[in-house]
Every structure is written in structure tokens, then in C-alpha cells.
C-alpha positions in Angstrom: -119.6 9.6 -83.6 -117.8 6.4 -84.4 -114.2 6.3 -85.7 -115.5 5.5 -89.2 -118.0 8.4 -89.2 -115.3 10.7 -88.0 -112.8 9.7 -90.7 -115.5 10.0 -93.4 -116.6 13.4 -92.2 -112.9 14.4 -92.2 -112.5 13.1 -95.8 -115.6 15.1 -96.8 -114.2 18.2 -95.1 -110.9 17.9 -97.0 -112.7 17.5 -100.3 -114.8 20.7 -99.6 -111.6 22.7 -98.7 -109.8 21.3 -101.8 -112.7 22.2 -104.0 -112.8 25.8 -102.7 -109.0 26.1 -103.2 -109.4 24.8 -106.8 -112.3 27.1 -107.5 -110.3 30.1 -106.4 -107.1 28.9 -108.1 -105.2 29.1 -104.8 -101.5 28.4 -105.0 -101.2 27.0 -101.4 -102.4 23.7 -99.8 -105.7 23.6 -97.9 -104.0 21.6 -95.2 -101.5 24.3 -94.6 -104.2 27.0 -94.0 -106.1 24.7 -91.7 -102.9 24.0 -89.8 -102.2 27.7 -89.5 -105.7 28.3 -88.1 -105.3 25.4 -85.6 -101.9 26.7 -84.5 -103.3 30.2 -83.8 -106.4 28.8 -81.9 -104.3 26.2 -80.0 -101.9 29.0 -78.9 -104.9 30.8 -77.4 -105.6 33.4 -80.1 -109.1 34.2 -81.4 -109.6 36.1 -84.7 -112.2 38.6 -85.8 -114.0 37.6 -89.0 -112.2 40.2 -91.1 -108.8 39.2 -89.8 -109.4 35.6 -90.5 -110.6 36.3 -94.0 -107.6 38.5 -94.6 -105.4 35.6 -93.5 -107.3 33.2 -95.8 -106.7 35.5 -98.8 -103.0 35.8 -98.0 -102.7 32.0 -97.8 -104.6 31.5 -101.0 -102.9 34.2 -102.9 -106.1 36.2 -103.4 -106.5 40.0 -103.3 -107.2 41.2 -99.7 -110.9 41.7 -100.4 -111.2 38.3 -102.1 -113.0 36.8 -99.1 -115.6 39.6 -99.0 -116.1 39.8 -102.7 -117.1 36.2 -103.1 -119.7 35.4 -100.4 -119.3 31.7 -100.8 -115.6 31.8 -99.8 -116.3 34.1 -96.9 -119.2 32.0 -95.6 -117.4 28.7 -96.1 -114.3 30.0 -94.2 -116.3 31.6 -91.3 -118.1 28.3 -90.8 -114.8 26.4 -91.1 -113.3 28.7 -88.4 -116.2 28.1 -86.0 -116.2 24.3 -86.6 -112.5 24.0 -86.1 -112.6 25.9 -82.8 -115.6 23.7 -81.6 -113.7 20.5 -82.5 -110.6 21.7 -80.7 -112.7 22.5 -77.6 -114.7 19.3 -77.8 -114.4 17.0 -74.8 -114.8 14.0 -77.1 -111.5 14.8 -78.8 -113.1 14.6 -82.2 -110.6 17.1 -83.7 -108.7 15.9 -86.7 -106.1 17.7 -88.9 -107.5 18.5 -92.3 -105.9 15.7 -94.4 -107.0 13.6 -97.4 -108.2 10.1 -96.8 -106.7 6.7 -97.9 -108.1 7.1 -101.4 -105.1 9.5 -102.0 -101.6 8.2 -102.7 -99.5 8.0 -99.6 -97.1 10.7 -101.1 -100.1 13.1 -101.3 -101.2 12.3 -97.8 -97.6 12.8 -96.5 -97.4 16.1 -98.4 -100.6 17.3 -96.8 -99.5 16.3 -93.3 -96.2 18.2 -93.8 -98.1 21.2 -95.0 -100.5 21.0 -92.1 -97.7 20.8 -89.5 -95.8 23.7 -91.2 -99.0 25.8 -91.0 -99.6 24.8 -87.4 -96.1 25.8 -86.3 -96.4 29.1 -88.2 -99.8 29.9 -86.6 -98.6 28.9 -83.1 -95.4 31.0 -83.5 -97.4 34.1 -84.6 -99.9 33.8 -81.7 -97.8 32.5 -78.8 -94.6 34.2 -79.7 -92.1 34.3 -76.8 -94.5 32.5 -74.4 -93.6 29.3 -76.2 -90.2 29.6 -74.5 -91.9 29.4 -71.1 -94.1 26.4 -72.1 -93.7 23.1 -70.2 -91.0 20.7 -71.3 -93.5 18.3 -72.9 -94.9 21.1 -75.1 -91.4 22.2 -76.1 -90.4 18.6 -77.0 -93.6 18.3 -79.0 -92.8 21.5 -80.9 -89.3 20.0 -81.7 -91.0 16.8 -82.9 -93.3 18.8 -85.1 -90.4 20.8 -86.6 -88.8 17.4 -87.4 -92.0 16.2 -89.0 -92.3 19.4 -91.0 -88.9 18.7 -92.6 -89.8 15.2 -93.8 -89.6 14.5 -97.5 -92.6 13.2 -99.4 -90.3 11.6 -101.9 -88.9 8.7 -99.9 -89.6 5.2 -100.9 -93.0 4.1 -99.6 -94.1 0.6 -98.6 -96.7 -1.1 -96.4 -94.7 -0.1 -93.3 -94.9 3.5 -94.4 -98.7 3.4 -94.3 -98.6 2.3 -90.7 -95.9 4.9 -89.8 -98.0 7.7 -91.5 -101.1 6.7 -89.5 -99.0 6.8 -86.3 -97.5 10.3 -87.1 -101.0 11.7 -87.9 -102.3 10.5 -84.6 -99.3 11.9 -82.8 -99.8 15.3 -84.5 -103.5 15.2 -83.7 -103.0 14.5 -80.0 -100.1 17.1 -80.0 -102.4 19.8 -81.3 -104.9 19.0 -78.6 -102.2 19.1 -76.0 -101.1 22.6 -77.1 -104.7 23.7 -77.1 -105.2 22.4 -73.6 -102.0 24.1 -72.4 -102.8 27.6 -73.8 -106.6 27.7 -73.4 -107.9 27.5 -69.9 -111.3 25.7 -69.6 -114.2 28.0 -70.2 -116.0 28.9 -67.0 -119.7 27.9 -66.8 -122.1 30.8 -66.9 -121.8 32.8 -63.7 -125.5 33.6 -63.6 -126.1 31.8 -60.3 -124.0 32.5 -57.3 -121.7 29.6 -56.4 -121.5 28.1 -53.0 -118.1 27.8 -51.3 
């Protein structure tokens, strides 16, 4: 997949999530839920379908059975979970945080990034807990940087330089999420069907 294809598929993904959130009158940001999912997965947690749909409903402000009652939401979110995990595992590093594209105002894109990072930190803290304290220095530094990003304001004056800075921060966050995933998720062993030679 080329960079252009990737960014257009990401833009389409954000629109799909945003439409689902609008249809269900969710009060939270789709980027925040995606960040929370990525934080959990990156920290090594895996969720059962029911637990994931409960988390979706909590984030969206829906009754706990909201995901089961409306099949479209449940199906969409189960697929989103699987696709997100595959992207994080992918050797081609095609993973991207769920963010709006350049058609949105920079303030909206910054707001989405801040929401995603807050979700990611929350998901990671819930899953990794105290083991984050024993993480390597570079992971702890990354977490400190993410905390700083999560506290940015989307109301600062924006100019052409801001556009470049936002792109750089998004790339830093993307690579950071992949670093956390690599740290907490050992590579999957190939099928042990055939005996290995030593």
C-alpha cells in the first residue's frame, strides 16, 4: 500500500467511525475510543467480544447492551477491533491512529489527536498497570511525551508551521504506539506443527 492509499483508507476509516458515533448520538470522540483500544492492545491485553462491546458502550454513553441490541454497531466494532490488532501486528507498519484527514480544520485534527492520545494512555494504564513502572527508559520517556501531548490546547494560534508540527507529532505518536506494542507483545511463534531442528 502506498502512503497515499494508506492516508485515504485512514480518512475513510475515520469517517466510518464518526458516522457510527453520530448515528448513536455518542457524546465522546471516536479517536478517543480508538486510542483506548490501541492502548490496551499495545500493553499486551486482548479482549473478549463482550468486554470490548461493553467498553464501546461506556465510551459512547450507550446502555450496556447497546452493542448487542444494534447489530450494526456490534459488527462494526468487532471488525474494527480485529483490523486494529492486525494493523498493530503488521510488519509493514501500516498502523495509523484514527484521525481526520487534511479536509478538517487543523483545530479539529489537533483535538482528535489529543483525544486519541488520552484514550491511548488510559487504555495502556488499565492494561499494563504497574508493569509500566518497569518498562525500559525509552518507553517511560515516550509515555511522558504522550502525557505532554495529551495536555496540549487546541485553541492556540495556528499557522503554516503548525501544520508541519502537527504532522510530526502524529508521526511521533504513531511510531510510539508501535514501540509500546513491540515492547509488550512478544512476536507470535510460528505454528509448532513440525518439529524444529536445533
